[in-house]
C-alpha positions in Angstrom: 0.1 -0.1 -0.1 1.3 3.5 -1.0 2.4 5.7 1.4 0.0 8.7 1.3 1.5 12.2 1.6 0.4 16.0 2.0 3.0 18.5 0.7 3.1 22.1 2.7 5.0 24.6 0.6 3.9 28.2 0.0 6.0 28.4 -3.5 4.0 26.9 -6.0 6.9 26.1 -8.3 8.8 24.4 -5.8 5.5 22.3 -4.4 4.4 21.3 -7.9 8.0 20.3 -8.9 8.6 18.1 -5.5 5.1 16.6 -6.0 5.7 15.6 -9.6 9.4 13.9 -8.4 7.9 12.2 -5.2 4.9 10.7 -7.5 7.2 8.8 -9.3 8.6 6.4 -6.5 6.0 3.5 -6.6 5.4 3.7 -2.9 4.5 7.3 -2.4 1.2 8.9 -3.3 0.7 12.6 -3.3 -3.0 13.1 -2.1 -2.9 16.8 -1.3 -1.2 20.0 -1.2 -1.0 23.3 1.1 0.3 26.7 0.0 0.5 27.8 3.9 0.0 26.8 7.4 -3.9 27.1 7.8 -4.3 24.8 4.7 -1.9 22.2 6.0 -3.7 21.8 8.9 -6.9 21.6 6.9 -5.7 19.0 4.5 -4.2 16.9 7.1 -7.3 16.8 9.0 -9.4 16.3 6.2 -7.2 13.6 4.4 -5.5 12.2 7.4 -2.5 11.3 5.3 0.4 9.1 6.4 3.1 11.8 6.4 2.7 15.4 5.9 5.8 17.1 4.4 6.0 20.7 6.0 8.2 23.6 4.9 8.6 25.3 8.2 8.3 28.8 7.1 4.8 28.9 5.9 2.5 31.9 5.9 -0.7 32.3 8.1 0.1 29.8 10.4 3.9 28.8 11.2 5.2 25.3 10.7 5.7 24.8 14.5 2.3 25.6 14.9 1.1 23.3 12.5 3.0 20.5 14.3 1.6 21.1 17.4 -1.7 21.4 16.2 -1.6 18.2 14.5 0.2 16.4 17.6 -2.9 17.3 19.4 -5.6 16.7 16.8 -4.4 14.1 14.4 -1.1 12.5 16.3 -1.0 9.4 13.4 -0.2 11.8 10.6 3.6 12.2 10.8 5.1 15.7 10.3 8.1 16.0 8.2 9.9 19.0 8.7 11.5 20.6 5.4 13.6 24.0 5.6 16.4 25.8 4.7 17.3 26.4 8.6 19.7 24.1 10.2 19.9 26.3 13.5 20.0 23.5 16.6 17.5 25.6 18.3 15.0 25.3 15.4 15.5 21.7 15.0 14.9 20.9 18.5 12.0 22.9 18.7 10.4 21.5 15.9 10.8 18.0 17.4 9.6 19.1 20.7 6.5 20.4 18.6 6.0 16.9 17.5 7.9 16.5 14.3 8.7 12.9 13.3 12.0 14.2 11.1 13.8 17.0 9.9 15.0 17.2 6.4 17.4 19.9 5.1 16.2 21.7 1.7 19.7 21.4 0.1 19.4 17.5 0.2 18.8 15.4 -2.6 15.4 14.1 -3.2 16.6 10.6 -2.4 17.0 11.7 1.2 13.5 13.0 1.5 12.1 9.7 -0.1 14.3 7.7 2.5 12.8 10.1 5.4 9.3 9.6 4.4 9.8 5.9 4.4 11.6 5.9 7.8 8.9 8.4 9.6 6.1 6.3 8.6 7.6 3.2 10.2 7.8 4.9 13.5 11.3 6.1 13.0 12.8 9.7 13.5 15.0 10.8 11.2 17.3 13.9 10.9 19.5 15.1 7.9 23.2 13.6 8.0 24.5 17.0 8.7 22.7 16.9 12.1 23.8 13.6 12.7 27.4 14.6 11.9 27.0 17.4 14.6 25.6 14.6 17.2 28.7 12.8 16.7 30.7 15.9 17.7 32.5 16.3 21.1 29.4 18.5 22.5 27.7 16.1 24.6 26.2 17.2 28.1 24.3 15.3 30.5 26.3 12.1 29.9 27.4 11.8 33.6 23.8 11.3 34.6 23.0 8.5 31.6 26.6 7.1 32.0 26.7 6.4 28.3 30.3 5.6 26.5 31.5 7.5 23.6 30.6 4.4 21.5 27.0 4.3 23.0 26.5 7.9 21.7 27.9 7.3 18.4 25.4 4.2 18.0 22.5 6.8 19.4 23.5 9.0 16.5 23.1 6.8 13.8 20.2 5.3 15.0 18.9 9.0 14.8 19.9 8.9 11.2 17.8 5.9 10.4 20.2 3.4 10.1 19.5 -0.1 10.7 21.8 -2.1 13.2 23.8 -3.7 10.1 24.4 -0.6 8.8 25.7 0.4 12.1 27.8 -2.4 12.5 29.5 -1.6 9.2 30.0 2.2 9.7 31.7 1.6 13.3 33.3 -1.5 12.2 32.0 -3.6 14.9 29.9 -7.1 15.1 26.0 -6.8 14.7 25.9 -8.4 18.1 27.8 -5.6 19.4 25.5 -3.1 17.9 22.6 -4.8 19.6 24.3 -5.1 22.9 24.9 -1.4 22.8 21.4 -0.7 21.8 20.0 -2.8 24.8 22.4 -1.0 27.1 21.2 2.4 25.7 17.8 1.4 26.2 18.3 0.1 29.9 20.3 3.1 30.9 18.1 5.7 30.0 14.6 3.8 30.4 13.4 3.8 27.0 11.7 1.4 24.8 11.6 2.1 21.0 14.2 4.2 18.6 11.9 7.1 18.4 11.9 7.5 22.3 15.5 7.3 22.6 16.4 9.6 19.6 13.9 12.2 20.9 15.4 11.6 24.5 19.0 12.5 22.8 17.9 15.5 21.4 15.7 16.8 23.9 18.2 16.3 27.1 21.3 17.3 25.2 22.9 13.9 24.6 23.3 15.3 20.9 24.7 18.5 20.0 21.6 20.0 18.7 
């Protein structure tokens, strides 16, 4: 069954071009469009898409407020933020508002497609550039969580939507070791899903976002 998507983008040319490109994907169906924040809320409530691809700089109602509204009124709709802004504060606030992912507008179409597929599975997606920031040395709150450097790396890679096998290859460790790190992280933080883990990492300073 195709992933049902609504596009919320105020620039008509960008919206139509993006819609045409996404519609080429065999598992994605564009079921609606919106040119401002008010329309984005209306389309999401009316059509109940699987994913709302949301430009956060919309007229009338800004993207962050759209995400907050849908979190309360249509929590089953996954909001995927799309923006030219990679400011850590903005990213953090969008995630707090309820966004399931954040994609840089300078990214290739393939990344947006991947993000759509991941958030509909209940995973949280961050653009690779944001993940690279998360792999940096600026971690706070680590003493309380008692996470190792390797565990922090695993968190960041999980946040980018990578599977355990991919993480094992990237970090040059075994699949069993990755799974052990994942279990330890969940136990130490008292979490149960990757989405919870990633949100915890962002909100509590376990990444540099």
